[in-house]
PLY file of the C-alpha trace (Angstrom):
ply
format ascii 1.0
element vertex 743
property float x
property float y
property float z
element edge 742
property int vertex1
property int vertex2
end_header
0.00 0.00 0.00
1.29 3.44 -0.94
-1.36 5.59 0.77
-3.56 3.24 2.82
-2.06 2.81 6.27
-0.26 6.16 6.17
-1.08 9.03 8.53
-1.37 11.65 5.80
-2.28 15.22 6.71
-6.00 15.87 6.88
-7.34 17.55 3.78
-9.09 20.22 5.89
-6.28 20.77 8.39
-4.82 23.98 6.98
-8.21 25.66 6.48
-9.28 24.84 10.03
-6.13 25.89 11.86
-5.88 29.15 9.90
-9.56 30.03 10.30
-10.26 29.89 6.58
-12.77 27.04 6.89
-16.35 28.29 6.67
-18.71 26.93 9.30
-22.44 27.64 8.83
-22.37 30.54 11.26
-19.49 32.15 9.36
-21.41 32.95 6.17
-22.10 36.67 5.85
-23.84 38.24 2.85
-24.11 41.81 4.06
-27.89 41.98 3.59
-29.04 38.89 5.47
-32.06 38.81 7.72
-31.80 37.13 11.12
-34.07 34.50 12.63
-34.90 33.72 16.22
-37.10 30.82 17.28
-39.56 30.94 20.15
-39.41 27.69 22.10
-42.42 26.44 24.03
-40.73 26.58 27.43
-43.45 24.25 28.73
-43.31 20.47 28.80
-46.96 19.77 27.93
-49.66 22.25 27.02
-52.21 23.21 24.41
-51.63 26.54 22.69
-54.90 28.43 22.86
-53.77 31.67 21.26
-50.63 33.33 19.91
-50.41 37.12 19.78
-47.57 38.28 17.55
-48.76 41.89 17.14
-46.22 43.48 19.49
-43.38 41.59 17.86
-44.52 42.50 14.36
-44.82 46.19 15.22
-41.23 46.39 16.49
-39.03 48.42 14.19
-36.75 46.18 12.17
-39.04 43.12 12.24
-39.82 41.81 8.76
-42.18 39.00 9.69
-43.31 36.43 12.25
-44.19 32.88 11.17
-46.47 30.51 13.10
-48.05 27.11 12.51
-50.50 28.44 9.93
-47.54 29.37 7.70
-46.21 25.80 7.43
-47.50 23.99 4.30
-47.16 20.48 5.77
-46.71 20.86 9.50
-44.91 17.66 10.40
-41.49 16.08 10.19
-39.40 13.29 11.69
-36.49 11.08 10.70
-38.29 7.80 11.46
-41.89 8.87 12.11
-43.32 12.30 11.13
-44.80 12.88 14.58
-43.42 16.37 15.35
-44.93 19.66 14.18
-42.54 22.08 12.53
-44.25 24.84 14.54
-46.81 24.16 17.26
-49.92 26.29 17.46
-53.44 27.06 16.27
-53.93 26.83 12.53
-51.70 23.79 12.20
-52.77 21.30 9.55
-51.48 18.42 11.66
-53.70 16.69 14.17
-52.48 17.68 17.60
-50.33 20.40 16.06
-51.53 22.88 18.67
-49.97 20.84 21.48
-46.43 21.30 22.74
-44.92 18.11 24.13
-41.57 19.32 25.47
-39.90 22.57 26.36
-37.92 22.62 23.11
-40.91 22.50 20.77
-40.75 25.39 18.29
-43.70 27.82 18.33
-42.80 30.83 16.19
-40.05 32.19 13.94
-39.13 35.87 14.01
-37.44 37.42 10.96
-35.68 40.73 11.54
-32.92 43.03 10.35
-30.54 42.05 13.15
-30.13 39.19 15.58
-30.66 41.56 18.51
-33.97 42.85 17.11
-35.11 39.28 16.35
-34.39 38.22 19.94
-36.23 41.24 21.36
-39.24 40.59 19.12
-39.31 36.92 20.07
-39.65 37.94 23.71
-42.62 40.18 22.82
-44.71 37.28 21.49
-47.50 36.36 23.88
-48.70 32.75 24.01
-51.74 31.62 25.96
-51.27 28.03 27.13
-53.62 25.50 28.64
-51.31 23.33 30.72
-51.73 19.56 30.44
-50.52 16.79 32.79
-46.77 16.29 32.49
-45.54 12.76 31.84
-41.97 12.72 33.09
-41.30 9.24 34.54
-41.27 5.94 32.70
-43.45 4.21 35.29
-46.15 6.85 34.97
-45.89 6.98 31.18
-46.72 3.31 30.70
-49.41 3.23 33.37
-53.08 3.49 32.55
-53.22 6.77 34.48
-50.98 8.77 32.13
-52.41 10.80 29.25
-51.74 9.45 25.77
-49.16 11.79 24.25
-49.63 10.74 20.61
-52.65 9.41 18.73
-52.80 5.63 18.36
-49.94 5.03 20.82
-51.52 3.28 23.84
-49.57 3.40 27.11
-47.12 5.74 25.31
-45.07 2.81 24.03
-43.38 4.29 20.98
-41.61 1.05 20.04
-41.39 -2.51 21.36
-39.02 -5.36 20.59
-38.83 -8.84 22.03
-36.39 -11.72 21.78
-37.12 -15.31 22.76
-34.26 -17.79 22.39
-34.85 -21.10 24.11
-36.66 -21.06 27.47
-34.90 -18.59 29.74
-37.34 -18.98 32.65
-36.83 -22.75 32.76
-33.06 -22.46 32.28
-32.82 -19.98 35.13
-34.16 -22.63 37.50
-31.16 -24.82 36.67
-28.52 -22.13 37.27
-26.14 -22.43 40.21
-25.57 -18.68 40.52
-27.95 -15.86 39.60
-27.08 -12.16 39.50
-29.86 -9.56 39.36
-29.64 -5.80 39.03
-31.64 -2.70 38.20
-29.55 -0.19 36.28
-30.17 3.45 35.43
-28.27 5.27 32.70
-28.57 9.06 32.30
-29.18 11.66 29.64
-26.12 12.96 27.83
-25.77 16.23 25.93
-23.76 16.12 22.69
-22.04 19.44 23.51
-20.48 19.70 20.09
-18.14 22.64 19.53
-20.44 24.41 17.05
-24.07 25.01 18.07
-26.74 24.79 15.38
-26.40 27.51 12.73
-27.11 28.09 9.08
-27.97 30.40 6.22
-30.50 30.02 3.41
-31.51 31.88 0.26
-33.35 31.53 -3.06
-30.73 30.86 -5.73
-30.78 31.92 -9.38
-32.43 28.63 -10.38
-35.32 29.14 -7.98
-34.06 26.60 -5.44
-34.16 27.18 -1.72
-30.53 26.61 -0.79
-29.70 25.82 2.84
-26.13 25.96 4.18
-26.03 24.11 7.48
-24.35 21.34 9.43
-25.86 17.87 9.53
-25.13 14.20 9.03
-27.04 13.36 5.85
-27.67 16.03 3.19
-30.15 13.86 1.28
-32.33 13.26 4.34
-32.30 16.95 5.27
-33.37 17.78 1.72
-36.22 15.26 1.89
-37.59 16.57 5.20
-37.36 20.22 4.15
-39.11 19.52 0.83
-41.88 17.52 2.49
-42.59 20.20 5.12
-42.64 22.94 2.49
-44.64 20.81 0.03
-42.01 21.31 -2.67
-40.37 18.93 -5.14
-36.98 17.86 -3.80
-35.20 19.46 -6.76
-36.46 22.83 -5.49
-34.41 22.37 -2.31
-30.62 22.29 -2.18
-28.69 21.40 0.99
-24.99 22.14 1.35
-22.90 21.27 4.39
-20.21 23.72 5.40
-17.49 22.75 7.86
-19.06 20.87 10.76
-17.92 21.29 14.35
-18.94 17.89 15.71
-22.14 15.86 15.55
-22.03 12.53 17.49
-25.57 11.71 16.28
-27.11 14.97 17.47
-27.27 16.41 13.94
-29.12 13.44 12.43
-32.43 15.13 13.20
-33.75 18.48 12.02
-33.04 21.57 14.12
-32.88 24.87 12.18
-33.04 23.58 8.58
-36.82 23.74 8.01
-37.11 27.07 9.83
-34.52 28.64 7.52
-36.13 27.25 4.36
-39.63 28.24 5.50
-38.48 31.82 6.13
-36.98 32.02 2.62
-40.14 30.61 1.04
-42.61 32.84 2.89
-40.61 36.04 2.47
-40.34 35.38 -1.26
-44.02 34.43 -1.66
-45.39 37.28 0.44
-42.98 40.11 -0.37
-40.85 38.98 -3.31
-37.97 39.26 -0.85
-34.85 37.26 -1.86
-32.63 38.34 1.03
-30.66 35.52 2.70
-31.71 34.24 6.11
-29.36 33.45 8.97
-29.64 31.86 12.40
-27.16 30.92 15.12
-28.34 29.17 18.26
-26.60 30.01 21.50
-25.56 27.19 23.81
-28.76 27.19 25.85
-30.91 27.10 22.71
-28.81 24.20 21.47
-29.18 22.27 24.71
-32.97 22.75 24.71
-33.47 22.30 20.99
-31.75 19.08 20.03
-32.01 15.49 21.24
-30.02 13.76 24.01
-28.72 10.27 24.68
-31.57 8.04 25.85
-31.84 7.56 29.60
-32.68 3.94 30.26
-33.82 1.74 33.11
-32.74 -1.85 32.56
-33.64 -4.86 34.69
-31.19 -7.73 34.24
-31.13 -11.27 35.58
-28.29 -13.58 34.53
-27.74 -17.20 35.46
-24.59 -19.35 35.21
-23.27 -22.77 36.07
-20.83 -23.00 38.95
-17.93 -23.19 36.48
-18.90 -19.82 35.01
-20.70 -21.02 31.87
-23.46 -18.58 30.96
-26.87 -20.21 30.73
-29.72 -17.71 30.72
-30.48 -14.00 30.59
-33.78 -12.24 31.29
-33.71 -8.51 30.52
-36.20 -5.66 30.40
-35.21 -2.36 28.78
-37.15 0.88 29.22
-35.80 3.76 27.14
-37.07 7.32 27.60
-37.83 8.47 24.05
-38.95 11.90 25.14
-41.61 13.78 23.22
-41.07 12.43 19.68
-39.72 9.35 17.96
-36.55 10.71 16.35
-34.44 7.47 16.21
-35.78 5.77 19.36
-37.03 2.69 17.50
-33.58 2.06 16.03
-31.73 2.85 19.26
-33.99 0.36 21.03
-33.19 -2.25 18.39
-29.47 -1.85 18.98
-29.93 -2.00 22.74
-31.91 -5.23 22.45
-29.23 -6.82 20.25
-26.30 -5.80 22.48
-27.74 -6.04 26.02
-26.36 -9.55 26.53
-22.91 -8.29 25.59
-20.53 -10.13 23.25
-21.31 -13.42 24.98
-22.97 -16.73 24.21
-26.27 -17.44 25.99
-28.26 -20.57 25.10
-31.47 -19.14 26.57
-32.54 -15.49 26.38
-35.69 -13.51 27.12
-35.60 -9.79 26.31
-38.35 -7.17 26.23
-37.48 -3.66 25.11
-39.68 -0.58 25.24
-39.13 2.96 23.97
-41.56 5.21 25.83
-42.92 8.64 25.00
-42.66 11.23 27.80
-42.65 15.03 28.04
-38.91 15.09 28.63
-36.41 16.36 26.08
-36.37 14.23 22.96
-33.88 11.38 22.93
-32.09 10.43 19.75
-28.88 9.24 18.19
-25.66 9.54 20.17
-22.29 7.87 19.69
-22.87 4.16 20.33
-26.60 4.35 19.55
-28.00 2.30 22.46
-24.97 0.07 22.92
-23.32 2.11 25.74
-26.45 1.84 27.88
-27.10 -1.83 27.09
-23.50 -2.93 27.49
-23.03 -0.99 30.69
-25.54 -3.48 32.05
-23.97 -6.50 30.33
-20.46 -5.70 31.53
-21.60 -4.86 35.06
-23.38 -8.20 35.20
-20.27 -9.97 33.92
-18.00 -8.28 36.46
-20.43 -9.02 39.28
-20.53 -12.66 38.22
-16.73 -12.82 38.23
-16.62 -11.41 41.76
-19.36 -13.75 42.95
-17.69 -16.82 41.44
-14.19 -15.78 42.51
-13.02 -15.85 38.89
-10.86 -13.50 36.89
-13.16 -11.21 34.85
-10.99 -11.53 31.75
-10.96 -15.31 31.93
-14.72 -15.41 32.52
-15.21 -13.33 29.39
-12.94 -15.53 27.30
-14.82 -18.60 28.49
-18.13 -17.21 27.20
-17.13 -14.90 24.37
-19.08 -15.03 21.13
-17.29 -16.56 18.15
-18.13 -17.10 14.49
-19.95 -20.37 15.23
-21.98 -19.12 18.21
-25.31 -17.36 17.80
-26.36 -14.03 19.20
-29.56 -13.66 21.21
-31.39 -13.10 17.91
-30.55 -16.67 16.88
-28.02 -16.00 14.10
-24.24 -15.92 13.93
-22.18 -12.77 13.46
-21.13 -12.12 9.84
-17.96 -10.47 8.66
-15.39 -12.01 10.99
-15.41 -12.07 14.81
-12.31 -10.87 16.70
-13.84 -10.38 20.14
-11.48 -12.88 21.78
-8.45 -11.23 20.23
-9.24 -7.70 21.39
-9.93 -8.97 24.92
-6.55 -10.73 24.99
-4.77 -7.70 23.48
-6.22 -5.28 26.04
-5.45 -7.61 28.94
-1.89 -8.30 27.78
-1.00 -4.67 27.03
-2.40 -3.54 30.39
-0.46 -6.27 32.23
-3.79 -7.43 33.63
-3.77 -8.90 37.10
-7.06 -9.00 38.95
-7.84 -9.59 42.58
-9.76 -12.83 42.78
-12.60 -13.41 45.17
-15.08 -11.13 46.90
-14.55 -7.45 47.65
-16.29 -4.91 49.83
-19.02 -6.09 52.17
-18.67 -9.68 50.92
-14.96 -9.78 51.79
-14.19 -10.34 55.49
-10.64 -9.05 54.93
-11.73 -5.83 53.24
-10.63 -2.90 55.44
-13.36 -1.16 57.40
-11.58 2.17 57.06
-10.06 2.89 53.67
-7.01 5.11 53.25
-7.60 8.47 51.61
-6.26 7.40 48.20
-7.09 3.93 46.92
-6.35 2.42 43.52
-8.46 0.10 41.42
-8.62 -1.41 37.98
-11.48 -2.71 35.90
-12.10 -4.42 32.58
-14.92 -4.40 30.04
-15.51 -5.33 26.42
-18.03 -4.41 23.77
-19.26 -4.84 20.23
-21.58 -2.99 17.91
-22.95 -3.02 14.41
-21.35 -1.00 11.62
-23.90 0.36 9.16
-27.67 0.51 9.10
-29.62 -2.45 10.39
-32.83 -4.45 10.57
-33.63 -4.74 6.86
-32.71 -1.24 5.69
-30.85 -1.60 2.38
-27.49 0.03 2.93
-26.01 1.86 -0.04
-23.56 4.64 -0.82
-22.75 6.62 -3.97
-19.54 8.20 -5.28
-18.23 9.68 -8.52
-14.62 10.02 -9.67
-13.42 12.22 -12.55
-9.85 11.89 -13.85
-8.37 14.94 -15.58
-5.18 15.28 -17.59
-3.62 14.52 -20.97
-0.81 11.97 -20.66
-1.01 11.42 -16.92
-3.57 11.94 -14.19
-3.06 15.55 -13.20
-6.14 16.03 -11.04
-8.91 13.88 -9.61
-12.33 15.28 -8.70
-13.99 13.12 -6.06
-17.70 13.72 -5.53
-19.20 12.27 -2.36
-22.10 13.25 -0.13
-20.74 11.93 3.16
-20.50 14.47 5.98
-17.14 15.16 7.58
-18.24 15.99 11.10
-14.70 16.17 12.41
-13.86 12.48 12.14
-11.70 12.93 9.02
-14.02 11.22 6.56
-13.00 13.34 3.58
-9.32 12.58 4.20
-9.90 8.84 4.30
-11.98 8.94 1.10
-9.18 10.88 -0.62
-6.70 8.24 0.54
-8.81 5.41 -0.85
-9.16 7.14 -4.22
-5.43 7.92 -4.33
-4.52 4.32 -3.48
-6.62 2.89 -6.31
-5.34 5.44 -8.83
-1.70 5.28 -7.77
-1.40 9.04 -7.21
-0.59 11.44 -4.38
-3.45 12.43 -2.09
-2.81 16.07 -2.93
-4.11 15.50 -6.47
-7.58 14.60 -5.17
-10.03 17.52 -5.06
-13.29 17.08 -3.20
-16.80 18.18 -4.08
-18.71 17.00 -1.07
-22.01 17.20 0.80
-24.06 19.12 -1.77
-27.37 17.67 -2.96
-27.02 19.52 -6.30
-23.84 17.68 -7.26
-23.90 14.43 -5.28
-26.30 11.61 -4.69
-26.77 9.99 -1.28
-23.86 8.49 0.60
-26.05 7.84 3.63
-25.62 9.24 7.10
-22.44 9.98 9.00
-23.55 7.57 11.70
-23.34 3.94 12.81
-19.55 4.01 12.23
-20.47 3.35 8.60
-18.94 5.92 6.27
-15.41 4.51 5.99
-16.82 1.13 4.98
-19.85 2.19 2.95
-18.60 5.33 1.20
-15.13 3.82 0.99
-16.43 0.91 -1.07
-18.28 3.30 -3.40
-15.18 5.48 -3.85
-13.00 2.44 -4.47
-15.34 1.07 -7.14
-15.83 4.45 -8.83
-12.06 4.99 -8.93
-11.52 1.51 -10.41
-14.15 2.14 -13.11
-12.68 5.55 -13.97
-9.17 4.09 -14.17
-10.31 1.49 -16.70
-11.73 4.26 -18.88
-8.51 6.24 -18.53
-6.42 3.29 -19.64
-8.65 3.02 -22.72
-7.77 6.67 -23.48
-11.28 7.81 -22.59
-10.18 11.16 -21.15
-11.25 12.92 -19.06
-12.58 9.74 -17.49
-15.63 9.89 -15.24
-17.30 7.01 -13.45
-19.78 6.64 -10.63
-20.64 3.73 -8.38
-23.29 2.81 -5.86
-22.17 0.14 -3.42
-24.87 -2.07 -1.91
-24.19 -3.79 1.38
-25.27 -7.37 2.13
-28.90 -7.43 3.15
-30.08 -7.57 6.73
-33.47 -8.64 8.08
-35.92 -7.18 10.63
-36.82 -8.77 13.95
-39.34 -11.58 13.86
-42.15 -10.02 15.95
-42.48 -13.08 18.19
-38.96 -14.47 18.56
-36.73 -11.58 17.49
-34.95 -13.90 15.06
-33.06 -11.91 12.43
-29.78 -11.08 10.77
-29.73 -7.54 12.14
-26.37 -6.36 10.76
-23.81 -7.26 8.10
-20.59 -6.41 9.98
-19.55 -5.48 13.52
-16.75 -3.77 15.41
-15.01 -5.10 18.54
-13.32 -3.39 21.47
-11.96 -4.12 24.95
-10.66 -1.73 27.60
-9.00 -1.69 30.97
-9.15 1.30 33.32
-6.78 2.11 36.19
-7.85 4.82 38.61
-7.52 6.39 42.03
-10.43 7.26 44.31
-10.06 9.99 46.92
-12.25 8.73 49.76
-12.36 12.17 51.43
-13.55 14.14 48.40
-15.08 11.38 46.25
-12.96 12.50 43.30
-12.00 9.90 40.69
-8.72 10.28 38.81
-8.21 7.94 35.88
-4.52 7.16 35.51
-4.48 4.89 32.49
-6.82 3.46 29.88
-5.83 0.68 27.50
-8.13 0.34 24.50
-7.84 -2.44 21.91
-9.98 -1.79 18.85
-10.31 -3.96 15.75
-10.47 -1.51 12.84
-10.14 -4.10 10.07
-7.51 -2.09 8.20
-6.13 1.19 9.49
-6.53 3.61 6.57
-5.11 6.54 8.56
-3.62 5.41 11.91
-3.31 8.89 13.44
-6.98 9.56 12.83
-7.86 6.25 14.50
-5.80 7.18 17.55
-7.64 10.51 17.60
-10.99 8.72 17.47
-9.99 6.44 20.36
-8.75 9.33 22.50
-11.78 11.50 21.67
-14.27 8.72 22.36
-12.69 7.94 25.73
-12.69 11.63 26.71
-16.38 11.84 25.81
-17.14 8.58 27.61
-15.30 9.87 30.68
-17.72 12.80 30.79
-20.66 10.39 30.54
-19.26 8.18 33.30
-18.03 10.75 35.81
-19.01 14.37 35.15
-22.06 15.01 32.99
-25.03 15.12 35.32
-27.90 16.28 33.08
-30.89 16.99 35.28
-34.58 17.36 34.45
-37.52 17.73 36.79
-41.11 17.45 35.65
-40.08 18.00 32.05
-37.98 21.09 32.74
-34.21 21.29 32.27
-32.24 22.15 35.41
-28.84 22.15 33.67
-29.37 24.33 30.59
-25.80 25.61 30.19
-22.20 24.44 30.27
-21.77 26.13 33.65
-24.27 23.71 35.20
-23.71 20.74 32.89
-20.00 20.00 33.18
-18.10 18.41 30.29
-14.49 17.22 30.63
-11.65 19.70 30.45
-8.00 18.91 29.89
-7.43 18.23 33.60
-10.41 15.85 33.83
-9.65 13.33 31.09
-7.55 10.21 31.75
-3.87 10.97 32.28
-2.77 8.29 29.83
-4.54 6.51 26.99
-2.87 3.60 25.23
-4.63 2.89 21.91
-4.09 -0.56 20.40
-4.99 -0.82 16.74
-5.98 -4.39 15.88
-6.29 -5.23 12.18
-8.45 -8.16 11.12
-9.65 -7.21 7.63
-13.35 -7.66 7.02
-14.37 -9.02 3.60
-17.01 -6.29 3.35
-14.76 -3.24 3.76
-12.52 -1.30 1.35
-9.05 -2.84 1.77
-10.60 -4.65 4.76
-11.47 -1.52 6.76
-14.22 -1.55 9.39
-15.78 1.48 11.01
-14.66 2.21 14.56
-15.69 5.72 15.69
-18.23 4.53 18.27
-16.46 1.45 19.61
-14.06 2.95 22.21
-16.97 4.73 23.92
-18.96 1.58 24.63
-17.03 -0.30 27.38
-15.50 2.67 29.19
-18.20 3.31 31.83
-18.50 -0.31 33.03
-14.70 -0.67 33.07
-14.48 2.46 35.20
-17.29 1.28 37.50
-15.49 -2.05 37.93
-12.29 -0.19 38.83
-14.19 1.87 41.42
-15.53 -1.36 42.92
-12.02 -2.78 42.95
-10.85 0.29 44.86
-13.62 0.84 47.43
-15.74 -2.32 47.29
-18.97 -0.65 46.18
-20.98 -1.39 43.04
-22.68 1.62 41.50
-25.58 0.68 39.23
-26.17 4.24 38.06
-23.93 7.09 37.06
-22.31 9.61 36.52
-20.00 8.77 39.39
-19.72 12.31 40.65
-17.90 12.99 43.92
-21.28 13.34 45.62
-22.41 9.90 44.44
-19.11 8.30 45.53
-19.31 9.90 48.98
-22.94 8.85 49.39
-21.92 5.28 48.56
-19.09 5.39 51.06
-21.43 6.90 53.64
-23.87 4.01 53.28
-21.06 1.49 53.79
-19.70 3.34 56.82
-23.16 3.55 58.36
-23.46 -0.24 58.10
-20.11 -0.70 59.81
-20.94 1.53 62.77
0 1
1 2
2 3
3 4
4 5
5 6
6 7
7 8
8 9
9 10
10 11
11 12
12 13
13 14
14 15
15 16
16 17
17 18
18 19
19 20
20 21
21 22
22 23
23 24
24 25
25 26
26 27
27 28
28 29
29 30
30 31
31 32
32 33
33 34
34 35
35 36
36 37
37 38
38 39
39 40
40 41
41 42
42 43
43 44
44 45
45 46
46 47
47 48
48 49
49 50
50 51
51 52
52 53
53 54
54 55
55 56
56 57
57 58
58 59
59 60
60 61
61 62
62 63
63 64
64 65
65 66
66 67
67 68
68 69
69 70
70 71
71 72
72 73
73 74
74 75
75 76
76 77
77 78
78 79
79 80
80 81
81 82
82 83
83 84
84 85
85 86
86 87
87 88
88 89
89 90
90 91
91 92
92 93
93 94
94 95
95 96
96 97
97 98
98 99
99 100
100 101
101 102
102 103
103 104
104 105
105 106
106 107
107 108
108 109
109 110
110 111
111 112
112 113
113 114
114 115
115 116
116 117
117 118
118 119
119 120
120 121
121 122
122 123
123 124
124 125
125 126
126 127
127 128
128 129
129 130
130 131
131 132
132 133
133 134
134 135
135 136
136 137
137 138
138 139
139 140
140 141
141 142
142 143
143 144
144 145
145 146
146 147
147 148
148 149
149 150
150 151
151 152
152 153
153 154
154 155
155 156
156 157
157 158
158 159
159 160
160 161
161 162
162 163
163 164
164 165
165 166
166 167
167 168
168 169
169 170
170 171
171 172
172 173
173 174
174 175
175 176
176 177
177 178
178 179
179 180
180 181
181 182
182 183
183 184
184 185
185 186
186 187
187 188
188 189
189 190
190 191
191 192
192 193
193 194
194 195
195 196
196 197
197 198
198 199
199 200
200 201
201 202
202 203
203 204
204 205
205 206
206 207
207 208
208 209
209 210
210 211
211 212
212 213
213 214
214 215
215 216
216 217
217 218
218 219
219 220
220 221
221 222
222 223
223 224
224 225
225 226
226 227
227 228
228 229
229 230
230 231
231 232
232 233
233 234
234 235
235 236
236 237
237 238
238 239
239 240
240 241
241 242
242 243
243 244
244 245
245 246
246 247
247 248
248 249
249 250
250 251
251 252
252 253
253 254
254 255
255 256
256 257
257 258
258 259
259 260
260 261
261 262
262 263
263 264
264 265
265 266
266 267
267 268
268 269
269 270
270 271
271 272
272 273
273 274
274 275
275 276
276 277
277 278
278 279
279 280
280 281
281 282
282 283
283 284
284 285
285 286
286 287
287 288
288 289
289 290
290 291
291 292
292 293
293 294
294 295
295 296
296 297
297 298
298 299
299 300
300 301
301 302
302 303
303 304
304 305
305 306
306 307
307 308
308 309
309 310
310 311
311 312
312 313
313 314
314 315
315 316
316 317
317 318
318 319
319 320
320 321
321 322
322 323
323 324
324 325
325 326
326 327
327 328
328 329
329 330
330 331
331 332
332 333
333 334
334 335
335 336
336 337
337 338
338 339
339 340
340 341
341 342
342 343
343 344
344 345
345 346
346 347
347 348
348 349
349 350
350 351
351 352
352 353
353 354
354 355
355 356
356 357
357 358
358 359
359 360
360 361
361 362
362 363
363 364
364 365
365 366
366 367
367 368
368 369
369 370
370 371
371 372
372 373
373 374
374 375
375 376
376 377
377 378
378 379
379 380
380 381
381 382
382 383
383 384
384 385
385 386
386 387
387 388
388 389
389 390
390 391
391 392
392 393
393 394
394 395
395 396
396 397
397 398
398 399
399 400
400 401
401 402
402 403
403 404
404 405
405 406
406 407
407 408
408 409
409 410
410 411
411 412
412 413
413 414
414 415
415 416
416 417
417 418
418 419
419 420
420 421
421 422
422 423
423 424
424 425
425 426
426 427
427 428
428 429
429 430
430 431
431 432
432 433
433 434
434 435
435 436
436 437
437 438
438 439
439 440
440 441
441 442
442 443
443 444
444 445
445 446
446 447
447 448
448 449
449 450
450 451
451 452
452 453
453 454
454 455
455 456
456 457
457 458
458 459
459 460
460 461
461 462
462 463
463 464
464 465
465 466
466 467
467 468
468 469
469 470
470 471
471 472
472 473
473 474
474 475
475 476
476 477
477 478
478 479
479 480
480 481
481 482
482 483
483 484
484 485
485 486
486 487
487 488
488 489
489 490
490 491
491 492
492 493
493 494
494 495
495 496
496 497
497 498
498 499
499 500
500 501
501 502
502 503
503 504
504 505
505 506
506 507
507 508
508 509
509 510
510 511
511 512
512 513
513 514
514 515
515 516
516 517
517 518
518 519
519 520
520 521
521 522
522 523
523 524
524 525
525 526
526 527
527 528
528 529
529 530
530 531
531 532
532 533
533 534
534 535
535 536
536 537
537 538
538 539
539 540
540 541
541 542
542 543
543 544
544 545
545 546
546 547
547 548
548 549
549 550
550 551
551 552
552 553
553 554
554 555
555 556
556 557
557 558
558 559
559 560
560 561
561 562
562 563
563 564
564 565
565 566
566 567
567 568
568 569
569 570
570 571
571 572
572 573
573 574
574 575
575 576
576 577
577 578
578 579
579 580
580 581
581 582
582 583
583 584
584 585
585 586
586 587
587 588
588 589
589 590
590 591
591 592
592 593
593 594
594 595
595 596
596 597
597 598
598 599
599 600
600 601
601 602
602 603
603 604
604 605
605 606
606 607
607 608
608 609
609 610
610 611
611 612
612 613
613 614
614 615
615 616
616 617
617 618
618 619
619 620
620 621
621 622
622 623
623 624
624 625
625 626
626 627
627 628
628 629
629 630
630 631
631 632
632 633
633 634
634 635
635 636
636 637
637 638
638 639
639 640
640 641
641 642
642 643
643 644
644 645
645 646
646 647
647 648
648 649
649 650
650 651
651 652
652 653
653 654
654 655
655 656
656 657
657 658
658 659
659 660
660 661
661 662
662 663
663 664
664 665
665 666
666 667
667 668
668 669
669 670
670 671
671 672
672 673
673 674
674 675
675 676
676 677
677 678
678 679
679 680
680 681
681 682
682 683
683 684
684 685
685 686
686 687
687 688
688 689
689 690
690 691
691 692
692 693
693 694
694 695
695 696
696 697
697 698
698 699
699 700
700 701
701 702
702 703
703 704
704 705
705 706
706 707
707 708
708 709
709 710
710 711
711 712
712 713
713 714
714 715
715 716
716 717
717 718
718 719
719 720
720 721
721 722
722 723
723 724
724 725
725 726
726 727
727 728
728 729
729 730
730 731
731 732
732 733
733 734
734 735
735 736
736 737
737 738
738 739
739 740
740 741
741 742
């Protein structure tokens, strides 16, 4: 390989470090109008009346849009269950009801951002408050109001798996471990809040510059809401300051396009529109990681052989579907961990509430589900007096063992290898036997600083699942006379900071035998590219990479036949997957997976409750490392983000209202918070499905971090924590309970 496997400089590096890269908020036209959006601010209410007269009379205000101005007042990535604007005059049933504090009610268009904000605050809304559904127990009870038509007990999605007879098998188990686990919200906190500009171009298209994860899907949802043909809407992604799943769903895109459409229709006004959310608007306005309550019961033989698992998953979907049905599917598939169970019984529920909407977030259900799986595995190891690494290796899934859904894993299985690599590189030595209250030799009074280490593993799908036909498009144009002087690579995939455009340039350069510098990108523009699919599910390197590789190969054949300039396009189709059987859950849910294992070494300060992580070892099978430095960056970034989830980020809501609406109350990791040392281990087992064998890996390092850290805390202080984040307060409360028992 001449280019694959080399840590070439990122194609966007110079523009970003010099400030030349244009992010959506950077576009200035000189005559743009500014938008501000009025959020509901109430978790559940009917809008009786909206009075916009004071706002409209303010000098500098051009217009105020409400529900009656939306041609088709609904949208949604999976289910169109959310109004674009809530209020009277909506053409959607229930469109006058707000279901969470971030529902959008009105759009103000003004000469400046300051005037737009002032006018927004002059809008008067008369609400009729409705009962707030903010707990899962209440939501699924018969007492709670039904939040959406035709959704009894507010169950937005349900999945079940039945493999063997788990109830009967549990009776034959020598050891049973049960737990009730709670995982929290998490805010994406990407560097760049939602922003964008839009205008009517010379061809009569509404053109939206924004940041997202799938230009084609944004175009579809905008066109549907505005009742326009898709070719009358153009979506272009500028530089994107992070996404992590939070940009899969619509935020400001439809509002921008609607403002352009109405100003043109009503006033012949073609001035550009611009909006930039501040951090609090961003926190209220986009989805969060799903909080989940998971009941788990695992049974084993006395030698540690897993026999049965019975699991119930309750995921808080919030007010609208977003991607809750797909997140639930992933949680159901991964909640037994990368282990072999002969008998499994799983019931999973995604539940509507009046909390903030939950949606896609790095790991997509797997971090919550495998927190439970790995906690159960570590508790079993402690109960049985076995090494947690050895217990995993004894039960690890292999190519000939079936998942809970009854089928084997396709695409190569390296779970055993990454577990061994992580254990070996971390010089793993565990303390065997009981700890804490079960250990008679455990000290009653701990020293101030105590050390611990923990281990966890994980796996997750790469690419879309459950019967969705995965595909990705690319086009390659070769220019020159006697030699290839320039290559134009057209792809739609979003570079959200992960380096996707660099990797695609490397793949094209490798096939064509040229330097990466000769590859010029035309990317993420619906006018010049077809769909590459979403920048999600760790999929773009594999999916778009295959399309780029094929397009480059086709173009090279034309070039060698003297067909110059040579242009070729390709659409790569992934192997098909199948949906859950509604009774048994039997399916082939995914066509390839990623594998990861981690160890965590930490220190707990028993006086302050502060956790300091000293070292993390992460072994990640990437298939083939296209750009090793970018992989290391993904591992380090994922672990930093997972550390926030595990230790710091305490997102609080009460009765549907956000108590931590800013980064001064919701704390994300700083440079002094993240682990002191991270040792990335790049494992390469090429998958037959990937370009040059590459798998996706961006989500994998996140998945096992929290349970590995929780296991290390247990190793240090002898206390299991079944919920997190493990803030100093939570650690001290746990220590206080232990000390009170000892007195």
